[in-house]
N, C-alpha and C positions, 0 to 999 in steps of 0.2 A: 429449444430448451430454455433459452434466456427469458423469453416472454412468459413461459409457463412458470418459471421460478419467481419472476416478478409478481405474477398474479397470486401465487401461493403466499408470498411474504414480501410485500413492497417495501416495508421498513428496513428489511435486511438487504434485499437486492438493490433497491434504490434507483433503478433505471429500467426503461422498457427495452433498451437495446444495448449491446456491448459497445464499449468505447471504440471510437474510430482509430484508424492507423495514424491519423494526424495528431490526435490527442496523445496516443502512445508515444510518438516520436518527441513531442514536447515534454512529456513526463520524464523521459530518460536523457534528453539532450545535454544536460549539465552533469551527468554522472561521470566521474573519472573512473572508468572501468579498469585502467591499469593499476590504480591505487586501491580499489575496493577489495576488501577481504571478506566482507559479509554484507549482503543486501537482503532486506526483508520486504515482503509485499503483503500488506493487509488486504484481504478481500480480492484475490486475483480473479474471481469469477471464472470466465471462460479462458483466461490466460492471454489476453491481448497484450498486456504490458509484460507479462512473464516471457512471452515469445521474444520480444525485443530485447529484454534483459539478457536472456540466455543465449541469444545470438552474438552477444558482445563480451560477456564475462570470460575470464580465463577459467580453466578447469579447476584451479585451486581456490576460486572464490565460492564461498558458501552462499547459497540462495535458499531462503526459507519462504515458502508460500503458505500463508496462514488463512485458511478458508473455513468458515463456519457452516456453509451450505453443503449438505451431504452430496447432492447431485454434482455440483461444481467440483467438490473435493474428489469424487470418484473419477470425473473426467480429467482433472489435472493429473491424477495418479496414472491414468492410461497414457497420457501424452508425455509426462516428464518423470514418471516414477523410476525409469531405468537410469537416469542420470545420477552419477555418483556424487556430484556437488549440490544436488537439489534435495531439500527436505520438505516434504509436503505434510502439513499439519491440519487435521480436522478439529479446529478449536476456535475460540474467540480471540481477537486481538487483545482483549482485556487480560489475557493470561500470558502475554508475550514475555514477561520476566521469568515465569516458570518454564516456558518453552525454551528460552535461550539457556537457562541454567541447566536444563536437562541435556542440552547439546553442547555444554561447556563453552558457551559464547558469552563473553562479558560485555563487549561493546559492539556497536553496529555502525557501518559507514553510511548507509542509506536505508531509510524506511519509506517505501512508496505505499500509497493508500488509495484504494477505490471505495473506501467506506463512506456511506451517506450520513455525514455528521449532522446534517439538517434534520434527519428523521430519527437519529439514535437518541435514546433517553439521555438526559443531561448527565446523570451519574456515570453512565457507560462512557460517554465522550470524555469526561474528566479523568477517569481511570486510564483510558487508552492514551490520552495526550500526556498525562503525568508520567506514565511509564515510558512512552516514546521519547520524551525530552531527556529522561534520565539514562536511557540506554544508548543514545547516540554518542559516538566519540567526539572529541573536541572540534573536529572539522566536519562532523556528520550533518546530514540534512534529512529533513522530513519533507517529502514531496507528495502532495495530495492534489486532487481536483474536486471542485464543487461546482454545482450548477448556478450558484449565486455567491455573493460575498457576504451573505447574511451571517455566517459564522466567523467572519474575519476577526472580530473582537475576541471571540473564544480562543482562537489560535494565538493571538497576541498575549494572552495570559501565560502561555507556555513557551513562546519563542520570541526573542528580542529582535530578530531580523527576518522580515517576511517580504518577499517579492512575489508579484503575481502578474500573470498575463492571461489573455483570453484566447481560446481556440474556438473559432466559429464553425469549423468543419467537423462538427460532432453533433449528435442528436441526443439531447439538446446541446447547444453551445456550452462550453465549460471554462472555468477559471482554473489555471494551474498555479498552485501556491508552493513556493520553495521556502521552507522554514529552517532557520539556523539559530544558533545561540540559545539552545534549550535552557530554560529556567528550571534548574533542578531543585 
């Protein structure tokens, strides 16, 4: 399914294969699951990160999966639609403020992203990052991965503290960026 969706729309899917379990563990390793009340995932795709998140959150932690691709959305619904603390949205991350308002959520602890910022239109990236920075609580983090550091300067416009590391056990290897201190 993943390769077919990539072929149909490579700018939206952004990769030829799902993320590895190694990348998934690095994406979630710094999340304080005991403290987190709300976690959002942009572009969960086949649910590689979602699975790791949901295996660790408490039942009272809200988890929103925001997926624009219809096939991935349907698949996520089949897998996680029965969970009471999971909200699966078939929409763009550009609308995260509207989505959160609809679900009476003001601030978020963590936003994880599998979005391909290198191939997204500049305006779309700006909208998503502006809203992301504004929706994180004071200790909140935006955690994303990218296949290069080409967009690092873009992220620095929205976050004052960015740490990154590389995971080579992924196809292709990826950088995990932990972004804090949103510039609102």
